PLY file of the C-alpha trace (Angstrom):
ply
format ascii 1.0
element vertex 320
property float x
property float y
property float z
element edge 319
property int vertex1
property int vertex2
end_header
0.00 0.00 0.00
1.33 3.43 -0.92
2.15 5.73 2.00
-0.11 8.73 2.51
1.30 12.23 2.15
1.18 12.64 5.93
3.16 9.43 6.43
5.82 10.71 4.05
5.89 14.24 5.49
6.11 13.15 9.12
8.15 10.01 8.50
5.76 7.79 10.42
7.53 4.57 9.43
10.80 5.77 10.94
9.74 8.23 13.66
6.05 7.49 14.26
4.17 6.52 17.45
5.62 2.99 17.53
9.23 4.03 16.87
11.90 4.46 19.53
14.47 6.01 17.21
15.67 9.52 18.12
17.11 11.91 15.55
20.34 13.79 16.10
20.20 17.59 16.02
22.08 17.71 12.71
19.72 15.15 11.18
16.72 17.00 12.59
17.75 20.34 11.13
18.37 18.80 7.72
14.93 17.16 7.92
13.24 20.50 8.66
15.12 22.26 5.85
14.03 19.62 3.34
10.44 19.79 4.52
10.40 23.58 4.35
11.90 23.82 0.89
9.83 20.92 -0.44
6.46 22.62 -0.10
5.37 25.28 -2.54
3.87 28.38 -0.93
3.00 31.82 -2.28
6.38 32.88 -0.94
9.31 30.84 0.25
9.42 30.76 4.02
13.16 31.08 3.76
13.10 34.15 1.55
15.99 36.55 1.26
14.48 38.60 4.07
15.02 35.97 6.77
18.31 36.57 8.58
20.79 33.75 8.07
21.03 33.20 11.82
17.29 32.47 11.92
17.09 29.97 9.05
17.20 26.92 11.34
14.63 28.48 13.67
12.14 29.34 10.93
12.60 25.90 9.38
11.82 24.14 12.66
8.65 26.14 13.31
7.51 25.79 9.70
8.16 22.04 9.78
5.99 21.71 12.89
3.15 23.60 11.19
3.49 21.73 7.90
3.58 18.33 9.56
0.56 19.10 11.76
-1.35 20.39 8.73
-0.62 17.22 6.76
-1.59 15.04 9.72
-4.93 16.85 9.70
-5.52 16.76 5.94
-3.44 14.05 4.30
-4.28 10.73 5.95
-6.68 7.98 4.92
-9.48 9.10 7.26
-10.56 11.69 9.79
-10.35 9.07 12.51
-6.71 8.42 11.62
-6.00 12.16 11.55
-7.53 12.59 15.00
-5.38 9.76 16.33
-2.17 11.12 14.82
-2.85 14.69 15.92
-3.25 13.44 19.50
0.14 11.75 19.14
1.64 14.96 17.67
0.33 16.92 20.67
1.89 14.42 23.07
5.21 14.81 21.22
4.88 18.58 21.54
4.34 18.30 25.29
7.34 15.98 25.58
9.37 18.56 23.68
8.44 21.31 26.13
9.36 18.92 28.94
12.86 18.64 27.46
12.37 15.30 25.71
12.23 14.85 21.95
12.90 12.10 19.43
11.04 13.09 16.23
13.25 15.29 14.01
10.80 18.21 14.09
10.82 18.36 17.87
14.56 17.70 18.19
15.10 20.74 15.93
12.40 22.74 17.72
13.66 22.21 21.29
16.65 24.61 21.10
14.51 27.14 19.21
11.97 27.14 22.03
14.74 27.75 24.56
16.52 30.41 22.50
13.41 32.53 21.93
11.41 31.64 25.06
8.53 30.41 22.91
5.34 29.53 24.81
3.55 26.25 24.27
0.09 27.73 23.66
0.54 28.81 20.00
1.66 25.29 19.07
-1.21 23.72 21.02
-3.68 26.09 19.37
-2.52 25.08 15.90
-3.06 21.41 16.68
-6.52 22.30 18.05
-7.39 23.93 14.73
-6.45 20.80 12.79
-8.41 18.67 15.26
-11.41 20.93 14.71
-11.14 20.29 10.98
-11.92 16.62 11.65
-15.32 17.36 13.21
-16.42 20.79 11.98
-16.86 21.36 8.25
-19.56 24.07 8.22
-19.74 27.41 10.05
-22.82 29.33 11.09
-21.52 32.89 11.42
-18.65 35.20 10.55
-17.57 35.11 14.19
-17.40 31.30 14.06
-15.01 31.39 11.10
-12.92 34.12 12.71
-12.78 31.99 15.86
-11.33 29.14 13.80
-8.73 31.52 12.34
-7.65 32.49 15.86
-6.48 28.90 16.24
-5.33 28.15 12.69
-3.61 31.43 11.71
-3.01 33.87 14.55
-0.55 31.58 16.41
1.70 31.49 13.33
1.99 35.27 13.23
2.76 35.39 16.93
5.49 32.77 16.58
7.05 34.64 13.66
7.21 37.86 15.69
8.76 35.96 18.60
11.40 34.39 16.36
12.26 37.86 15.09
12.59 39.19 18.64
9.77 41.67 18.17
7.46 43.11 20.78
5.05 40.78 22.58
2.73 43.43 24.01
-1.03 43.38 23.42
-1.01 46.18 20.83
1.50 44.43 18.58
-0.05 40.98 18.97
-3.56 42.32 18.29
-2.39 43.90 15.02
-0.62 40.67 14.07
-3.76 38.65 14.81
-5.86 40.89 12.56
-3.43 40.46 9.67
-3.17 36.69 10.15
-6.93 36.25 10.34
-7.27 38.32 7.15
-4.67 36.14 5.43
-6.44 32.95 6.50
-9.85 34.23 5.40
-8.38 35.24 2.04
-7.11 31.68 1.66
-10.56 30.32 2.49
-12.27 32.50 -0.13
-9.57 31.65 -2.68
-9.77 27.90 -2.08
-13.56 27.58 -1.85
-13.82 25.08 -4.71
-10.89 22.95 -3.60
-11.90 22.94 0.07
-15.34 21.62 -0.84
-14.34 19.03 -3.42
-11.23 17.71 -1.65
-12.05 18.26 2.04
-15.85 18.62 2.19
-15.41 21.97 3.95
-17.33 25.19 3.43
-15.91 28.23 5.21
-18.47 30.68 3.84
-20.71 30.92 6.92
-24.38 29.94 6.68
-25.50 33.49 7.49
-24.16 34.36 4.00
-26.05 31.56 2.21
-28.54 33.73 0.31
-30.44 31.18 -1.81
-32.39 27.99 -1.16
-30.48 24.69 -1.42
-27.23 26.64 -1.25
-24.99 23.71 -0.44
-26.32 21.39 -3.14
-26.08 24.12 -5.74
-22.55 24.97 -4.63
-21.49 21.33 -4.92
-22.93 21.08 -8.45
-21.25 24.32 -9.51
-17.85 23.37 -8.09
-17.93 19.94 -9.71
-18.87 21.28 -13.13
-16.44 24.20 -13.08
-18.95 26.38 -14.88
-22.22 28.00 -13.85
-25.43 26.96 -15.58
-27.20 28.13 -12.40
-26.84 31.88 -12.87
-29.04 32.70 -9.89
-26.72 30.76 -7.61
-23.61 32.27 -9.17
-24.91 35.80 -8.64
-25.75 34.95 -5.04
-22.26 33.53 -4.54
-20.69 36.69 -5.94
-22.72 38.85 -3.55
-21.73 36.73 -0.56
-18.04 36.72 -1.47
-18.13 40.47 -2.10
-19.47 41.08 1.41
-16.96 38.70 2.95
-14.14 40.34 1.02
-15.12 43.76 2.35
-14.97 42.46 5.90
-11.60 40.84 5.18
-10.22 44.16 3.92
-11.37 45.71 7.21
-9.18 43.23 9.07
-6.18 44.06 6.88
-6.83 47.71 7.67
-7.16 47.13 11.42
-3.77 45.39 11.37
-2.07 48.11 9.31
-0.38 49.49 12.44
1.80 46.37 12.66
4.57 47.27 10.22
5.54 50.61 11.84
5.88 48.80 15.18
8.50 46.40 13.81
12.25 46.81 13.59
13.16 48.18 10.13
15.14 45.08 9.16
12.08 42.85 9.71
9.52 44.93 7.87
10.24 43.59 4.35
9.55 39.99 5.41
6.23 40.82 7.10
5.25 43.23 4.31
5.80 40.40 1.85
3.31 38.12 3.58
0.75 40.91 3.88
1.21 41.95 0.26
0.84 38.38 -0.93
-2.48 38.04 0.88
-3.85 41.42 -0.14
-2.74 40.76 -3.72
-4.69 37.50 -3.69
-7.75 39.29 -2.31
-7.54 41.82 -5.14
-7.25 38.90 -7.55
-10.49 37.46 -6.14
-12.15 40.81 -6.81
-10.74 40.86 -10.35
-12.24 37.38 -10.91
-15.62 38.80 -9.93
-15.60 36.58 -6.81
-16.19 33.41 -8.85
-14.01 31.18 -6.66
-16.61 28.42 -6.79
-15.54 27.93 -10.42
-11.76 28.19 -10.20
-8.94 29.20 -7.89
-7.44 32.63 -8.57
-3.76 32.93 -7.78
-0.92 35.39 -8.10
1.17 34.91 -11.22
4.86 34.12 -10.95
5.64 37.62 -12.19
3.40 39.16 -9.52
5.32 37.26 -6.83
8.66 38.38 -8.24
7.36 41.94 -8.42
6.39 41.85 -4.76
9.83 40.60 -3.80
11.40 43.49 -5.69
9.06 46.01 -4.08
9.38 44.80 -0.50
12.38 46.85 0.60
11.23 49.97 -1.23
7.75 49.81 0.26
9.00 49.32 3.81
11.55 52.10 3.41
8.63 54.46 2.87
7.03 53.14 6.06
10.23 53.89 7.97
10.32 57.45 6.63
6.69 58.09 7.56
7.08 56.67 11.07
10.13 58.80 11.87
0 1
1 2
2 3
3 4
4 5
5 6
6 7
7 8
8 9
9 10
10 11
11 12
12 13
13 14
14 15
15 16
16 17
17 18
18 19
19 20
20 21
21 22
22 23
23 24
24 25
25 26
26 27
27 28
28 29
29 30
30 31
31 32
32 33
33 34
34 35
35 36
36 37
37 38
38 39
39 40
40 41
41 42
42 43
43 44
44 45
45 46
46 47
47 48
48 49
49 50
50 51
51 52
52 53
53 54
54 55
55 56
56 57
57 58
58 59
59 60
60 61
61 62
62 63
63 64
64 65
65 66
66 67
67 68
68 69
69 70
70 71
71 72
72 73
73 74
74 75
75 76
76 77
77 78
78 79
79 80
80 81
81 82
82 83
83 84
84 85
85 86
86 87
87 88
88 89
89 90
90 91
91 92
92 93
93 94
94 95
95 96
96 97
97 98
98 99
99 100
100 101
101 102
102 103
103 104
104 105
105 106
106 107
107 108
108 109
109 110
110 111
111 112
112 113
113 114
114 115
115 116
116 117
117 118
118 119
119 120
120 121
121 122
122 123
123 124
124 125
125 126
126 127
127 128
128 129
129 130
130 131
131 132
132 133
133 134
134 135
135 136
136 137
137 138
138 139
139 140
140 141
141 142
142 143
143 144
144 145
145 146
146 147
147 148
148 149
149 150
150 151
151 152
152 153
153 154
154 155
155 156
156 157
157 158
158 159
159 160
160 161
161 162
162 163
163 164
164 165
165 166
166 167
167 168
168 169
169 170
170 171
171 172
172 173
173 174
174 175
175 176
176 177
177 178
178 179
179 180
180 181
181 182
182 183
183 184
184 185
185 186
186 187
187 188
188 189
189 190
190 191
191 192
192 193
193 194
194 195
195 196
196 197
197 198
198 199
199 200
200 201
201 202
202 203
203 204
204 205
205 206
206 207
207 208
208 209
209 210
210 211
211 212
212 213
213 214
214 215
215 216
216 217
217 218
218 219
219 220
220 221
221 222
222 223
223 224
224 225
225 226
226 227
227 228
228 229
229 230
230 231
231 232
232 233
233 234
234 235
235 236
236 237
237 238
238 239
239 240
240 241
241 242
242 243
243 244
244 245
245 246
246 247
247 248
248 249
249 250
250 251
251 252
252 253
253 254
254 255
255 256
256 257
257 258
258 259
259 260
260 261
261 262
262 263
263 264
264 265
265 266
266 267
267 268
268 269
269 270
270 271
271 272
272 273
273 274
274 275
275 276
276 277
277 278
278 279
279 280
280 281
281 282
282 283
283 284
284 285
285 286
286 287
287 288
288 289
289 290
290 291
291 292
292 293
293 294
294 295
295 296
296 297
297 298
298 299
299 300
300 301
301 302
302 303
303 304
304 305
305 306
306 307
307 308
308 309
309 310
310 311
311 312
312 313
313 314
314 315
315 316
316 317
317 318
318 319
């Protein structure tokens, strides 16, 4: 039987729940680097804006997130995912207790000590992936935002901590707003794929504006075109409203960049610009994400990389 993606990502055969093998620190760091570079994202986690001294640290945190995500999404069943996520949480707790054997946690242990990282953001991320196994529909906007507080906000907080940035409420609140906006943008972008591949609908029920919304959405996503024009128009209206609210979150987090050290602003600007660029792409597609997945072109990504330092230099001048 072929191994699942999660089994390959996490190395369950070699380092899974039944294994007693412990990785060396060198082996663990190499593992995390391979895992980080092996997954395509809108932007490389290890972009040119990550300080060389932090490469190992970012790789370890990213590897934890990537592995947990795959354990939640890339196994043979939700029951198996729930089981493996419980194991992953136990490994996390062992790591914080000073014991680790899986490469991700061997690499993560010195990072936790070096940056005084708390356990809660890691626990929250696992909770989000556990929620995915039981909750596939959301009633309200606040319900979806509550999910993002577990699935997205902890990542932003960990990034700021790795960078040695402020941990006060003002800075973390701005970070949370940006991360929630980024996660929501991803949900609106991936609406078709989330439904067809994961049976998840993140558009909350309070935005379902037509009768038999779910059945009509399924039919539209499967066909990839819209014979049901009434449904398509309703979908556009819902996504337009959700996009407006997502922009409001980007705006409420706009105070984040001026709070950061100048050398860290390009990296954070890049993530924000990637998300806001995707949201503009959704608008340009007339919100028809039930038909296809809009994405930034390769040239758009390169353009953002080139603009990052210039854009954040302007921020520095304004904040002085």
